[in-house]
Wavefront OBJ file of the C-alpha trace (Angstrom):
o trace
v 6.312 27.997 -1.013
v 8.517 26.865 1.823
v 8.414 23.204 2.798
v 8.987 24.003 6.460
v 6.314 25.752 8.472
v 7.691 25.318 12.004
v 4.151 24.505 13.189
v 5.151 20.947 13.996
v 8.149 21.831 16.119
v 6.303 20.925 19.311
v 5.267 17.467 18.149
v 1.844 18.162 16.638
v 0.538 18.323 13.130
v -2.689 19.426 11.468
v -5.220 17.159 9.830
v -7.188 18.330 6.822
v -9.872 20.390 8.560
v -7.431 22.068 10.955
v -7.523 19.790 13.979
v -4.076 19.483 15.538
v -3.027 16.090 16.824
v 0.154 14.548 18.194
v 2.509 13.286 15.527
v 2.281 9.828 17.108
v -1.541 9.793 16.769
v -2.879 6.612 15.160
v -4.299 8.615 12.245
v -0.828 10.070 11.509
v 0.806 6.663 11.883
v -1.757 5.205 9.478
v -1.288 7.687 6.665
v 2.464 7.857 7.321
v 2.667 4.101 6.768
v 0.637 4.445 3.594
v 3.188 7.066 2.491
v 6.017 4.622 3.292
v 4.210 1.990 1.231
v 3.921 4.419 -1.664
v 7.683 4.897 -1.575
v 8.195 1.121 -1.870
v 5.761 1.013 -4.790
v 7.913 3.696 -6.443
v 10.987 1.584 -5.816
v 9.353 -1.410 -7.519
v 8.237 0.792 -10.406
v 11.844 1.999 -10.865
v 13.059 -1.545 -11.548
v 13.616 -3.081 -14.983
v 10.101 -4.504 -15.322
v 7.494 -4.557 -18.061
v 5.827 -1.199 -18.798
v 2.397 -2.722 -18.102
v 3.425 -3.310 -14.470
v 4.797 0.231 -14.256
v 1.482 1.642 -15.488
v -0.486 -0.313 -12.872
v 1.983 0.629 -10.133
v 1.659 4.325 -11.027
v -2.138 3.934 -10.773
v -1.662 2.282 -7.361
v 0.535 5.189 -6.228
v -2.205 7.605 -7.216
v -4.791 5.583 -5.265
v -2.466 5.558 -2.232
v -2.451 9.354 -2.321
v -6.255 9.124 -2.276
v -6.044 6.769 0.734
v -3.629 9.136 2.447
v -5.909 12.133 1.874
v -8.842 10.191 3.300
v -6.851 9.218 6.383
v -5.411 12.721 6.826
v -8.860 14.321 7.002
v -10.643 15.130 10.208
v -13.981 13.469 9.514
v -15.833 15.912 11.820
v -14.242 19.179 10.665
v -12.920 18.862 7.124
v -15.013 20.702 4.550
v -12.588 19.907 1.745
v -13.611 17.601 -1.036
v -11.067 14.820 -1.179
v -10.767 12.129 -3.845
v -12.619 8.897 -3.237
v -11.782 5.272 -3.757
v -14.160 3.278 -5.911
v -14.964 -0.433 -6.128
v -13.414 -0.242 -9.610
v -10.041 0.467 -7.946
v -10.282 -2.814 -6.100
v -11.582 -4.614 -9.198
v -8.504 -3.429 -11.116
v -6.232 -5.120 -8.567
v -8.287 -8.296 -8.733
v -8.268 -8.339 -12.547
v -4.493 -7.840 -12.621
v -3.979 -10.590 -10.036
v -6.147 -12.980 -12.036
v -4.118 -12.295 -15.196
v -0.813 -12.884 -13.399
v -2.116 -15.981 -11.613
v -3.088 -17.530 -14.938
v 0.582 -17.589 -15.858
v 1.889 -18.945 -12.521
v 2.135 -22.473 -11.192
v -0.319 -23.219 -8.383
v 0.809 -22.130 -4.952
v 1.408 -25.220 -2.831
v 3.827 -23.823 -0.227
v 4.568 -20.593 1.559
v 7.031 -18.483 -0.411
v 10.133 -17.075 1.242
v 10.950 -13.491 0.251
v 13.965 -13.237 -2.027
v 15.375 -14.677 -5.214
v 15.854 -11.308 -6.902
v 16.094 -7.733 -5.629
v 12.946 -6.731 -7.501
v 11.005 -9.613 -5.952
v 12.316 -8.645 -2.523
v 11.053 -5.062 -3.045
v 7.588 -6.523 -3.731
v 7.725 -8.433 -0.440
v 8.867 -5.318 1.445
v 5.956 -3.431 -0.067
v 3.598 -6.273 0.845
v 4.674 -6.263 4.486
v 4.438 -2.485 4.792
v 0.977 -2.701 3.189
v -0.099 -5.271 5.803
v 1.175 -2.980 8.574
v -0.759 -0.067 7.074
v -3.845 -2.247 6.921
v -3.499 -3.234 10.596
v -3.147 0.408 11.625
v -6.124 1.481 9.523
v -8.262 -1.337 10.917
v -7.414 -0.137 14.424
v -8.212 3.434 13.449
v -11.521 2.276 11.954
v -12.593 1.253 15.444
v -13.759 4.831 15.963
v -15.961 4.635 12.848
v -14.157 7.339 10.867
v -12.519 5.276 8.119
v -14.011 4.601 4.705
v -14.426 0.814 4.461
v -13.033 0.839 0.922
v -9.670 1.964 2.351
v -9.372 -1.246 4.363
v -10.559 -3.340 1.443
v -8.110 -1.642 -0.940
v -5.130 -2.168 1.359
v -6.103 -5.816 1.878
v -6.316 -6.418 -1.840
v -3.120 -4.446 -2.524
v -1.060 -6.655 -0.227
v -2.362 -9.673 -2.170
v -1.487 -7.919 -5.439
v 2.069 -7.266 -4.269
v 2.490 -10.917 -3.309
v 1.266 -12.098 -6.711
v 3.376 -9.443 -8.468
v 6.434 -10.727 -6.622
v 5.699 -14.269 -7.823
v 5.093 -13.081 -11.387
v 8.224 -10.982 -11.471
v 10.228 -13.955 -10.169
v 8.963 -15.907 -13.148
v 9.555 -13.034 -15.593
v 13.098 -12.529 -14.277
v 13.875 -16.273 -14.214
v 14.540 -15.975 -10.490
v 14.206 -18.900 -8.192
v 11.054 -18.876 -6.080
v 12.129 -20.105 -2.684
v 9.498 -22.173 -0.915
v 9.292 -22.765 2.790
v 9.454 -26.402 3.758
v 9.046 -26.585 7.534
v 11.347 -28.822 9.556
v 9.406 -31.484 11.293
l 1 2 3 4 5 6 7 8 9 10 11 12 13 14 15 16 17 18 19 20 21 22 23 24 25 26 27 28 29 30 31 32 33 34 35 36 37 38 39 40 41 42 43 44 45 46 47 48 49 50 51 52 53 54 55 56 57 58 59 60 61 62 63 64 65 66 67 68 69 70 71 72 73 74 75 76 77 78 79 80 81 82 83 84 85 86 87 88 89 90 91 92 93 94 95 96 97 98 99 100 101 102 103 104 105 106 107 108 109 110 111 112 113 114 115 116 117 118 119 120 121 122 123 124 125 126 127 128 129 130 131 132 133 134 135 136 137 138 139 140 141 142 143 144 145 146 147 148 149 150 151 152 153 154 155 156 157 158 159 160 161 162 163 164 165 166 167 168 169 170 171 172 173 174 175 176 177 178 179 180 181 182
C-alpha cells in the first residue's frame, strides 16, 4: 500500500464517508490537532517514567485514535462503524488524577511550565489538548460532535496537568509557582 494517493494535491481531503473538504476545514483542523496531541503523548510515554504511567498513556493514545476517527467521519454520509468513547474512559482519567493528587501537596498557586524536560512535555501536551478542545467545541456548534469527545479532551488536559505535577515530584524536580508582581 502506498502512503501517497495524490488525491490531496489540490488542497482537499476525504472524510470517512467520502465527502471531500478543504484541508483547512475545521473538522480537519480538529482531528489534526488531536493527532498532534497524540504525538506529544507518545513523547511523554518515551521518557524515563514509571511503567504504570506508560500503560495509561498508551490507553490515552488509543482513545485519541478513537476521537480522531469520530472527528474524521462525515456524520451524514459515513456508514462505517467507528469505535466509541465511553464514560469509563473519562472515569479512568479521573481515577488516575485522584490517585496522583493524593500524593501531591495542595495547589495554592499557578504552576509555571518547566523544571524538567519530562514535565515540560506534559505541559506542551496539555496546551495542545486545550487547543484541540477549543477547536472541537467550535466544530460542535453544528451539532455533529459526540459530547463525550469534548468531555474527554477537557478531562485529558486536566490529567496532563496533574501528571506534570506528579512527575515533577517523582523526578525531584522543582515545581515553579507563579507569584504575580503587584
